C-alpha positions in Angstrom: 263.0 19.8 14.4 259.5 21.2 14.0 260.9 24.7 13.8 263.5 23.6 11.2 260.8 22.0 9.1 258.6 25.1 9.4 261.6 27.3 8.4 262.3 25.2 5.3 258.7 25.0 4.2 258.3 28.8 4.6 261.4 29.4 2.6 260.2 27.1 -0.2 256.7 28.7 -0.2 258.0 32.3 -0.4 261.1 31.6 -2.5 259.6 33.1 -5.7 258.7 36.3 -3.9 262.2 36.5 -2.3 263.9 36.0 -5.7 261.5 38.5 -7.2 262.6 41.1 -4.6 266.3 40.4 -5.0 266.0 40.6 -8.8 264.4 44.1 -8.5 267.1 45.3 -6.0 269.9 44.0 -8.3 268.5 45.8 -11.4 270.6 48.5 -13.1 267.8 51.0 -12.5 267.9 50.5 -8.7 271.6 50.9 -8.7 271.3 54.3 -10.3 268.9 55.7 -7.7 270.7 58.3 -5.6 269.2 61.4 -3.9 269.0 63.1 -0.5 266.1 64.8 1.3 265.9 66.2 4.8 266.5 63.3 7.3 266.7 60.6 4.6 269.3 59.7 1.9 268.6 57.0 -0.6 271.4 55.3 -2.7 272.7 52.0 -3.9 274.5 51.4 -0.6 271.1 51.5 1.2 269.6 49.1 -1.3 272.7 46.8 -1.0 272.1 46.5 2.8 268.5 45.5 2.1 269.6 42.9 -0.5 272.2 41.5 2.0 269.7 41.2 4.8 267.1 39.6 2.6 269.6 37.1 1.1 270.6 36.1 4.7 267.0 35.9 5.9 267.5 38.7 8.4 264.7 40.4 6.5 262.0 37.9 5.5 259.8 38.1 2.4 256.3 36.9 2.5 253.1 37.0 0.4 250.0 38.5 1.7 246.8 36.5 1.7 243.7 38.0 0.2 242.3 38.4 3.7 245.3 40.3 5.0 244.2 43.9 5.9 247.4 45.3 4.4 246.5 43.9 1.0 243.7 46.4 0.7 246.1 49.3 1.2 249.1 48.5 -0.9 250.9 46.0 -3.1 253.4 45.7 -0.3 254.3 46.7 3.2 257.4 46.5 5.3 257.0 45.7 9.1 259.8 46.9 11.3 259.1 44.6 14.3 259.3 41.2 12.6 261.6 42.6 9.8 259.1 41.4 7.2 258.5 42.6 3.7 255.0 41.5 2.6 254.0 41.5 -1.0 250.6 41.1 -2.7 250.5 37.8 -4.8 252.7 38.0 -7.8 250.8 38.9 -10.9 252.5 39.2 -14.3 249.9 41.8 -15.5 250.9 44.1 -12.7 254.6 43.4 -12.8 255.8 47.0 -13.0 253.7 48.1 -10.1 255.0 45.2 -8.0 258.6 46.1 -8.8 258.1 49.8 -8.1 256.5 48.9 -4.8 259.5 46.7 -3.9 261.7 49.9 -4.3 259.3 51.9 -2.2 259.2 49.4 0.7 263.0 48.8 0.5 263.5 52.5 1.5 261.6 51.7 4.7 263.6 48.6 5.2 266.8 50.5 4.8 265.7 53.0 7.4 265.0 50.1 9.8 268.5 48.6 9.1 270.2 52.0 9.8 267.9 52.6 12.9 268.9 56.3 12.9 269.5 57.9 16.2 267.5 61.0 15.1 263.9 59.9 14.6 262.4 60.2 11.1 258.7 61.1 10.7 256.4 59.1 8.5 256.1 62.2 6.4 259.8 62.3 5.5 260.1 58.5 5.2 257.2 58.3 2.8 258.5 61.3 0.8 261.7 59.4 0.2 260.0 56.1 -0.6 257.6 57.6 -3.1 260.4 59.5 -4.7 262.6 56.4 -5.0 259.6 54.5 -6.5 259.0 57.3 -9.1 262.7 57.5 -10.0 262.8 53.8 -10.6 259.8 54.2 -13.0 261.4 57.2 -14.7 264.7 55.2 -15.2 262.7 52.4 -16.8 261.0 55.0 -19.0 264.4 56.5 -20.0 265.9 53.1 -20.8 262.9 52.3 -23.1 263.6 55.4 -25.2 260.6 57.3 -23.9 261.7 60.9 -23.5 258.4 62.2 -22.2 258.5 64.0 -18.9 254.7 63.9 -18.6 253.3 61.8 -15.7 252.7 58.3 -17.0 249.4 56.5 -17.1 250.0 54.6 -13.8 249.4 57.7 -11.9 245.8 58.1 -12.9 243.3 55.9 -11.0 240.4 56.2 -8.7 242.3 57.5 -5.7 242.8 61.2 -6.3 244.9 61.6 -3.1 247.4 59.0 -4.2 247.4 60.6 -7.6 248.6 63.8 -6.1 251.4 62.1 -4.2 252.6 60.2 -7.3 252.4 63.3 -9.5 254.5 65.2 -7.0 257.0 62.3 -6.7 257.1 62.1 -10.5 258.2 65.7 -10.7 261.1 64.9 -8.3 262.0 61.8 -10.5 262.2 64.0 -13.6 264.5 66.5 -11.7 266.7 63.6 -10.6 266.9 61.6 -13.8 266.6 64.3 -16.5 268.1 67.3 -14.7 270.7 65.4 -12.6 269.5 67.0 -9.4 270.4 64.9 -6.3 269.6 67.0 -3.3 266.2 68.4 -2.2 265.4 70.8 0.7 262.4 72.6 2.1 263.3 75.4 -0.4 262.5 73.2 -3.4 258.9 73.5 -4.7 258.8 69.9 -5.9 259.7 68.6 -2.4 257.2 70.9 -0.7 254.5 69.8 -3.2 255.2 66.1 -2.2 255.0 66.9 1.5 251.7 68.7 1.0 250.3 65.8 -1.0 251.2 63.3 1.6 249.8 65.4 4.5 246.5 65.7 2.6 246.1 62.0 1.9 243.6 60.2 4.2 245.9 57.2 4.5 248.5 59.5 6.2 246.0 61.2 8.4 243.9 58.3 9.6 245.9 55.1 9.3 249.6 56.1 9.4 249.7 59.7 10.8 252.3 61.6 8.9 253.4 63.5 12.1 254.4 60.3 14.0 257.9 58.9 14.0 258.8 55.7 12.1 259.3 52.9 14.6 262.7 51.7 13.5 264.4 49.2 15.8 267.3 47.7 13.7 267.5 44.4 12.0 
């Protein structure tokens, strides 16, 4: 009985966050995201699996406390072991960033669901996640009649390493949305620029080494 009460109370507490995530993943922009990179393919089928697993509580959605160490790194994080998507507290003033982060972390969740037999490195997983996030933002830009291909203002902040990653990902988004390109390889300069930016970022050298394999274990 205690476990049941705890389960119900947790679901009530985190229901707004869960509905927020499901709303993002059901958006027309997410349904249009489709591209492939070495070792990772991202499409609506992948996001559908994430939606289904969240709807049935096989993947839980939680809200990070201000004291959570992960809250200092990102607006969200997906943990493969407990199958948990954690979000920073919802904030209407940062709604777009939250939605884009849901797309990013859902790429990691999709990889965990598929649990690929051939291991995927942090480098390639992050390249796909940042690209999906940027494509989502580009699609929102396109739907708001903003034809500019220039990197938007969200890219520019105090962390220059993350700026470089997002600028490179934005170039991929423009290729996908505006030029209808759907496959990227090591021969594509935009993809190589993104890999270099990730490999140069302190986060992916010190905290989440880019050369390590993603610890997927299924859902």
